[in-house]
C-alpha positions as CSV (number, residue, x, y, z in Angstrom):
1,M,-12.3,-6.2,-29.9
2,S,-10.7,-4.5,-26.7
3,D,-7.4,-2.4,-27.3
4,I,-6.8,-1.8,-23.5
5,C,-5.5,-4.6,-21.1
6,I,-5.9,-4.3,-17.3
7,I,-4.0,-6.8,-15.2
8,G,-5.6,-7.5,-11.7
9,A,-9.2,-7.3,-10.5
10,G,-8.6,-5.9,-7.0
11,S,-9.8,-2.5,-5.8
12,S,-7.4,-0.6,-8.2
13,G,-8.3,-2.6,-11.4
14,V,-11.8,-2.3,-10.7
15,T,-11.9,1.3,-10.3
16,V,-9.9,1.9,-13.3
17,A,-12.2,-0.4,-15.6
18,K,-15.2,1.7,-14.2
19,S,-13.4,4.9,-15.5
20,L,-12.4,3.4,-18.7
21,A,-16.1,2.3,-19.5
22,E,-17.6,5.4,-18.7
23,R,-15.3,7.1,-21.4
24,G,-16.7,4.3,-24.0
25,L,-13.2,2.7,-23.8
26,T,-13.1,-1.1,-24.6
27,F,-10.9,-3.4,-22.4
28,D,-10.1,-6.7,-20.9
29,I,-9.4,-7.7,-17.3
30,Y,-7.2,-10.3,-16.4
31,E,-7.3,-11.7,-13.0
32,K,-5.3,-14.6,-11.7
33,G,-7.8,-15.7,-9.0
34,S,-11.3,-17.1,-9.3
35,Q,-12.9,-13.8,-7.9
36,I,-12.4,-9.9,-7.6
37,G,-11.0,-8.7,-4.5
38,G,-7.3,-8.7,-4.7
39,M,-5.6,-8.2,-1.4
40,W,-9.0,-7.9,0.1
41,R,-10.0,-11.4,-0.3
42,Y,-9.0,-13.4,2.7
43,E,-7.1,-16.5,1.5
44,N,-7.5,-15.3,-2.1
45,D,-6.6,-18.0,-4.6
46,N,-4.6,-16.0,-6.7
47,G,-2.1,-16.7,-4.0
48,Q,-1.1,-12.9,-3.5
49,S,-3.1,-11.5,-0.7
50,S,-1.4,-10.8,2.6
51,C,-4.7,-10.4,4.2
52,Y,-4.9,-11.8,7.9
53,A,-8.2,-12.6,9.7
54,S,-8.3,-9.7,12.2
55,L,-7.4,-7.1,9.5
56,H,-9.2,-3.8,9.6
57,I,-8.4,-0.8,7.3
58,D,-6.7,2.2,8.9
59,T,-8.7,4.6,6.9
60,S,-11.9,5.4,8.4
61,R,-15.4,4.8,6.6
62,E,-15.9,8.6,5.7
63,N,-12.6,8.9,3.8
64,L,-12.4,5.5,2.4
65,G,-15.2,4.9,-0.4
66,Y,-15.3,5.8,-4.0
67,S,-16.5,9.4,-4.6
68,D,-19.9,8.2,-6.3
69,F,-20.5,4.7,-4.2
70,P,-20.3,5.8,-0.5
71,I,-20.0,3.1,2.1
72,D,-23.1,2.3,4.1
73,P,-23.0,4.7,7.2
74,S,-24.1,2.0,9.4
75,L,-20.8,0.2,9.2
76,P,-18.2,0.9,11.8
77,D,-15.6,3.6,11.6
78,F,-12.8,1.2,10.6
79,L,-14.1,-1.8,8.2
80,S,-12.7,-5.3,8.3
81,H,-11.2,-6.6,5.2
82,R,-14.6,-8.8,4.9
83,Q,-16.8,-5.6,5.2
84,F,-14.9,-3.8,2.5
85,L,-14.7,-6.7,0.2
86,M,-18.6,-6.8,0.2
87,H,-18.5,-3.1,-0.6
88,L,-16.0,-3.6,-3.2
89,E,-18.0,-6.4,-5.0
90,S,-21.3,-4.1,-4.6
91,Y,-19.1,-1.5,-6.4
92,A,-18.0,-3.8,-9.2
93,E,-21.6,-5.0,-9.8
94,A,-23.1,-1.7,-9.9
95,F,-20.9,-0.7,-12.9
96,D,-20.9,-4.0,-14.6
97,I,-17.3,-4.9,-14.2
98,P,-17.3,-8.6,-13.7
99,R,-18.5,-9.3,-17.3
100,H,-15.2,-8.0,-18.6
101,V,-12.9,-10.1,-16.2
102,R,-11.3,-13.4,-17.4
103,F,-10.9,-15.2,-14.1
104,N,-8.3,-17.7,-13.4
105,T,-6.2,-16.2,-16.1
106,E,-2.4,-15.4,-15.3
107,V,-0.4,-13.1,-17.4
108,V,2.9,-14.3,-18.0
109,T,4.6,-11.8,-20.2
110,V,4.0,-8.2,-21.3
111,R,6.3,-6.8,-24.2
112,P,6.3,-3.9,-26.7
113,I,5.9,-4.8,-30.3
114,A,5.9,-3.0,-33.4
115,N,3.6,-0.1,-34.4
116,N,3.4,1.0,-30.6
117,R,1.4,-2.1,-29.4
118,W,1.8,-4.3,-26.4
119,Q,1.8,-8.1,-26.8
120,V,0.3,-9.9,-23.7
121,T,1.1,-13.6,-23.4
122,L,-1.3,-15.6,-21.1
123,K,-0.4,-19.0,-19.3
124,G,-1.1,-21.6,-21.7
125,G,0.3,-19.7,-24.7
126,E,-2.3,-17.5,-25.8
127,Q,-1.3,-14.0,-27.0
128,R,-3.2,-10.9,-27.2
129,K,-2.4,-7.3,-28.7
130,Y,-3.2,-4.2,-27.0
131,R,-2.2,-0.4,-27.6
132,A,-1.9,0.0,-23.7
133,V,-1.5,-2.2,-20.7
134,I,-2.7,-1.1,-17.2
135,I,-0.6,-3.1,-14.5
136,A,-3.0,-3.1,-11.3
137,N,-2.3,-6.3,-9.6
138,G,-0.7,-4.7,-6.6
139,H,3.0,-4.9,-5.1
140,L,2.6,-6.3,-1.9
141,F,3.2,-10.1,-2.7
142,D,7.0,-10.4,-2.8
143,P,8.4,-10.6,0.9
144,R,11.7,-8.9,1.7
145,L,13.3,-10.6,4.3
146,P,16.3,-9.4,6.4
147,D,19.6,-11.0,6.2
148,F,20.5,-11.3,10.1
149,A,23.8,-13.2,11.3
150,G,23.5,-16.6,12.6
151,Q,20.9,-19.3,12.6
152,F,17.4,-19.6,14.1
153,D,16.0,-23.0,15.1
154,G,12.5,-21.9,15.6
155,S,9.6,-21.5,13.2
156,T,9.8,-18.4,10.9
157,I,7.5,-16.5,8.6
158,H,7.0,-13.2,7.0
159,A,4.0,-11.2,7.7
160,H,2.6,-12.0,4.3
161,H,1.6,-15.4,5.4
162,Y,0.4,-14.5,8.8
163,R,-3.4,-15.5,9.3
164,T,-4.3,-15.9,12.9
165,A,-2.8,-16.2,16.2
166,A,-3.8,-19.7,16.9
167,P,-0.6,-21.3,15.8
168,Y,1.4,-19.2,18.4
169,E,-0.8,-20.1,21.5
170,G,1.3,-20.0,24.5
171,K,4.6,-19.2,22.4
172,R,7.2,-16.4,22.7
173,V,7.1,-14.6,19.5
174,L,9.5,-12.0,18.0
175,V,7.8,-9.7,15.5
176,V,10.6,-7.8,13.6
177,G,9.3,-4.2,12.0
178,I,7.1,-1.6,13.4
179,G,4.9,-0.7,10.4
180,N,1.2,-0.9,10.4
181,S,1.2,-4.7,9.9
182,A,3.9,-5.4,12.3
183,V,1.9,-3.4,15.1
184,D,-1.5,-5.0,14.1
185,I,0.1,-8.7,14.2
186,A,2.0,-8.1,17.5
187,V,-1.5,-6.7,19.0
188,D,-3.4,-9.8,17.6
189,L,-1.0,-12.2,19.1
190,C,-0.4,-10.7,22.4
191,R,-3.3,-12.1,24.2
192,R,-2.6,-15.7,23.1
193,A,1.2,-16.0,22.9
194,E,3.1,-16.2,26.2
195,H,5.0,-12.9,25.2
196,I,5.7,-10.7,22.3
197,Y,8.8,-8.9,21.5
198,L,8.8,-6.3,18.9
199,S,12.1,-5.3,17.3
200,T,12.6,-1.9,15.7
201,R,15.6,-0.7,13.9
202,R,15.0,3.2,14.2
203,S,11.4,2.9,15.9
204,A,8.3,5.0,14.7
205,W,5.9,7.5,15.6
206,V,2.7,5.8,16.7
207,M,-0.5,7.5,16.2
208,P,-3.8,6.4,17.7
209,K,-6.9,5.6,15.4
210,Y,-9.0,8.0,17.5
211,L,-8.2,11.2,19.0
212,M,-10.8,12.7,21.3
213,G,-13.2,10.4,20.0
214,I,-12.9,11.1,16.2
215,P,-10.8,9.0,13.7
216,I,-7.4,10.5,13.3
217,D,-7.6,10.9,9.6
218,R,-10.5,13.0,9.7
219,W,-8.6,15.4,11.7
220,G,-5.8,15.5,9.2
221,G,-8.8,16.2,6.6
222,F,-10.1,19.1,8.8
223,L,-6.6,20.6,8.7
224,T,-5.6,20.4,5.1
225,R,-9.3,20.8,3.7
226,K,-11.3,23.2,6.1
227,L,-8.2,25.4,7.4
228,R,-6.2,24.8,4.0
229,L,-2.9,24.2,5.8
230,P,-0.3,22.8,3.6
231,A,0.5,19.2,4.0
232,P,3.7,19.6,6.1
233,W,2.0,22.0,8.4
234,A,-0.9,19.9,9.1
235,R,1.3,17.0,9.8
236,R,3.3,19.1,12.4
237,V,0.0,20.4,14.0
238,M,-1.0,16.7,14.1
239,A,2.1,15.6,16.0
240,R,1.4,18.4,18.8
241,L,-2.2,17.2,19.1
242,I,-1.2,13.7,19.3
243,R,1.5,14.4,21.8
244,L,-1.2,16.1,23.9
245,G,-3.7,13.4,23.4
246,V,-1.3,10.4,24.0
247,G,1.7,11.5,25.8
248,D,5.3,10.8,25.3
249,Q,5.8,7.4,23.7
250,R,8.9,6.9,25.8
251,R,6.8,6.5,28.5
252,F,5.9,3.1,27.4
253,G,9.4,2.1,26.4
254,L,9.0,3.0,22.9
255,P,11.9,5.2,21.5
256,R,11.1,8.4,19.7
257,P,12.4,8.4,16.2
258,A,15.3,10.7,15.6
259,H,13.2,12.3,12.8
260,P,10.1,14.6,13.3
261,M,6.8,12.8,12.5
262,W,5.8,14.8,9.6
263,R,8.9,13.2,7.7
264,E,7.6,9.5,8.0
265,H,4.6,7.5,7.2
266,A,3.5,7.0,10.8
267,T,2.2,3.9,12.3
268,L,-1.5,3.8,13.3
269,S,-2.6,1.7,16.4
270,Q,-5.1,2.3,19.0
271,D,-3.8,-0.6,21.2
272,L,0.0,-1.1,20.8
273,L,0.9,1.5,23.5
274,P,-1.6,0.0,26.3
275,N,-0.5,-3.4,25.6
276,I,3.1,-2.4,26.1
277,G,1.9,-0.9,29.2
278,H,0.2,-3.8,30.4
279,G,3.4,-5.9,29.8
280,Y,2.1,-8.1,27.0
281,I,4.5,-6.6,24.4
282,S,8.3,-5.7,25.0
283,V,10.1,-3.2,22.6
284,K,13.7,-4.3,21.5
285,P,16.3,-2.6,19.3
286,N,17.3,-4.1,15.9
287,V,18.4,-7.8,15.9
288,A,22.0,-8.3,16.3
289,E,22.4,-12.1,15.8
290,L,20.4,-15.3,15.7
291,R,21.4,-18.0,18.1
292,G,19.3,-21.2,17.7
293,Q,16.6,-20.3,20.0
294,Q,17.6,-17.2,21.1
295,V,17.9,-13.8,19.8
296,A,20.3,-11.2,20.6
297,F,19.8,-7.5,20.2
298,S,22.1,-4.4,19.2
299,D,21.7,-3.2,22.9
300,G,23.4,-6.4,24.3
301,S,20.2,-7.8,25.7
302,A,18.9,-11.3,24.5
303,A,15.5,-13.2,24.6
304,D,14.4,-16.7,24.1
305,V,11.8,-17.2,21.6
306,D,9.9,-19.8,19.6
307,A,9.1,-18.2,16.6
308,I,9.9,-15.0,14.5
309,I,7.5,-13.0,12.3
310,Y,9.3,-10.8,9.7
311,A,7.0,-7.7,9.1
312,T,9.8,-6.4,6.9
313,G,7.9,-5.1,3.9
314,Y,8.1,-6.0,-0.1
315,N,10.2,-6.2,-2.9
316,V,8.3,-4.3,-5.6
317,R,8.2,-6.7,-8.6
318,F,6.0,-7.4,-11.4
319,P,7.0,-10.8,-12.9
320,M,5.2,-10.5,-16.2
321,L,7.5,-7.5,-17.1
322,P,10.9,-8.6,-18.3
323,D,13.8,-6.5,-16.7
324,D,14.6,-4.9,-20.2
325,V,11.1,-3.8,-20.5
326,F,10.5,-2.5,-16.7
327,D,12.8,-3.1,-13.9
328,A,11.0,-2.2,-10.8
329,G,13.9,-1.6,-8.7
330,R,15.3,0.9,-11.3
331,D,12.0,2.0,-12.8
332,A,9.4,2.3,-10.1
333,G,10.4,5.6,-8.9
334,K,10.5,7.2,-12.5
335,L,7.0,6.9,-13.2
336,Y,5.5,10.2,-14.7
337,R,2.5,11.3,-12.6
338,R,3.2,8.0,-10.6
339,M,1.5,6.2,-13.5
340,V,3.2,6.3,-16.9
341,S,6.6,5.0,-18.0
342,P,8.3,7.7,-20.3
343,D,10.3,5.1,-21.8
344,Q,7.5,2.7,-22.5
345,P,4.7,4.4,-24.1
346,G,1.3,2.5,-23.2
347,L,2.6,0.9,-20.2
348,I,0.7,2.5,-17.1
349,F,0.5,1.6,-13.4
350,A,-2.4,2.0,-11.1
351,G,-2.1,1.7,-7.4
352,L,1.7,1.9,-7.1
353,V,1.6,4.6,-4.7
354,Q,2.0,4.7,-0.8
355,P,-0.1,7.8,0.2
356,V,-0.2,10.0,3.2
357,G,-4.1,9.9,3.1
358,P,-6.3,7.2,1.9
359,T,-5.2,4.9,-0.8
360,I,-8.4,3.6,-2.6
361,P,-10.1,7.1,-3.3
362,L,-6.7,8.1,-4.7
363,V,-6.7,5.2,-7.1
364,E,-10.1,6.1,-8.2
365,I,-8.7,9.5,-9.3
366,Q,-5.9,7.6,-11.0
367,G,-8.4,5.5,-13.0
368,R,-10.1,8.9,-14.2
369,W,-6.9,10.3,-15.2
370,I,-5.8,7.1,-17.1
371,A,-9.2,7.2,-18.9
372,A,-8.9,10.7,-19.7
373,H,-5.3,10.1,-21.2
374,L,-6.5,7.0,-23.2
375,S,-9.5,8.5,-24.6
376,G,-7.7,11.5,-25.9
377,A,-9.3,14.2,-23.5
378,M,-6.0,14.8,-21.8
379,A,-2.6,15.2,-23.5
380,L,0.6,14.3,-21.9
381,P,3.9,16.3,-22.2
382,D,6.7,15.1,-24.4
383,K,9.3,12.3,-22.8
384,A,11.4,15.5,-21.5
385,G,8.4,17.2,-20.1
386,Q,7.5,13.8,-18.4
387,Q,11.0,13.4,-17.0
388,A,11.0,16.7,-15.5
389,E,8.1,16.1,-13.8
390,V,9.6,12.9,-12.4
391,E,12.4,14.7,-11.0
392,A,10.5,17.8,-9.5
393,H,8.4,14.8,-7.5
394,R,11.5,13.0,-6.5
395,S,13.2,16.3,-5.1
396,L,9.9,17.0,-3.1
397,Q,9.9,13.5,-2.0
398,R,13.7,14.1,-0.5
399,K,12.7,17.3,1.0
400,T,9.6,15.8,2.7
401,Y,10.2,12.1,3.8
402,L,13.2,10.3,4.9
403,D,15.8,9.2,2.4
404,A,14.9,5.4,2.6
405,A,13.6,2.6,0.1
406,R,10.4,2.7,2.0
407,Y,9.3,6.2,0.8
408,L,10.1,5.6,-2.9
409,L,6.2,5.3,-3.6
410,E,5.2,8.1,-1.1
411,V,2.8,10.4,-2.2
412,D,0.7,13.3,-0.5
413,F,-2.9,12.8,-1.2
414,G,-3.8,16.5,-1.4
415,I,-0.9,17.5,-3.6
416,Y,-1.3,14.6,-5.8
417,S,-5.0,14.4,-6.2
418,R,-4.9,18.2,-7.2
419,Q,-2.3,17.8,-9.7
420,M,-4.3,15.1,-11.5
421,K,-7.5,17.0,-11.3
422,Q,-5.9,20.0,-12.7
423,D,-4.5,17.8,-15.6
424,M,-7.9,16.6,-16.5
425,E,-9.6,19.9,-16.2
426,S,-7.1,21.4,-18.4
427,G,-6.8,18.7,-20.9
428,Q,-2.9,19.0,-20.8
429,A,-1.0,17.0,-18.3
430,G,1.6,19.2,-16.3
431,E,5.3,19.0,-16.2
432,G,5.7,19.8,-12.5
């Protein structure tokens, strides 16, 4: 009988399961949908994927794959969601993960019970008990919407529900936001819509996917791994290189943020600035008011639009966890090593990070760390030690990134991966 529960069979759940199996640990995986894949499965029947038809991963192929299962080098530099899903399916099959998954099975409640155990209640009423529960079902499924004054009479959706440009043929569309999804969608729309407006409250630094013909993340890897520059210095050098390679983004009508590039999670796009330059996309400041079919902006300008797409992020929420067990708004930023709840032993999260660097290889390291912990090969500090580590991390976050909700889950790939590897090598997880 299994004594560990994994919720979610996407890229996080699968790699955690593989690491648990390698340690000889027994586990069950519960997946709400009918197949593995999570957010990478287009129109996933679990209802939680925000994948759109044109989506390509922003991490280049060489930095994307799992350490012992490289991606086919014949694939392009930046994989589509379909190509990565095929890779993920091959990875899962190679390590015999699907046989552990109960598909079409929704977890409705997770609660601690006596003797340091957890009770997992499934839809339909079945209950199972485990010593540990790993939440790996993602956090990009509950759309966050802005509260603008006025009323809009056209169509509105959140980017979570965007799939193709077809419904917007010949229309004037406002995309609100300037993160990666907002920019991808604006570019996807701009050749079929009549016109695209891109509204941003404080702008963003836009980095190309290629610099001098080389994927941009390979430049970052060169600076941090080969030249051994600290991450903040590497980002400063990258800012200079991008300015040389791309020029001043204000030339395209895109304001420069008030903060330096190294203090934010930059937006990646090879196509945004050229499409602004071609007149397909107009940049606007924050929305001031909705006026029927018109939108007024904070600079006093206004535009007639037919549809609005809000690419305004997500609320971090885990419906299976009651608020008295884990309140994401209160507790998501208080996890030891971004995984373990100091207040709820046995409650562990995988993939609840937003890294500067690739996500999927980082979660693979999380999986190995979790397996080392649950197998007894690595001890954790006591509760006070865990809380001290959390405070040290939050202090570094505040010094490094903007003081905004968007950066609550931010980690630096190099720093964080080194911490986890040192924990595993020493057999004792650290307090800082």
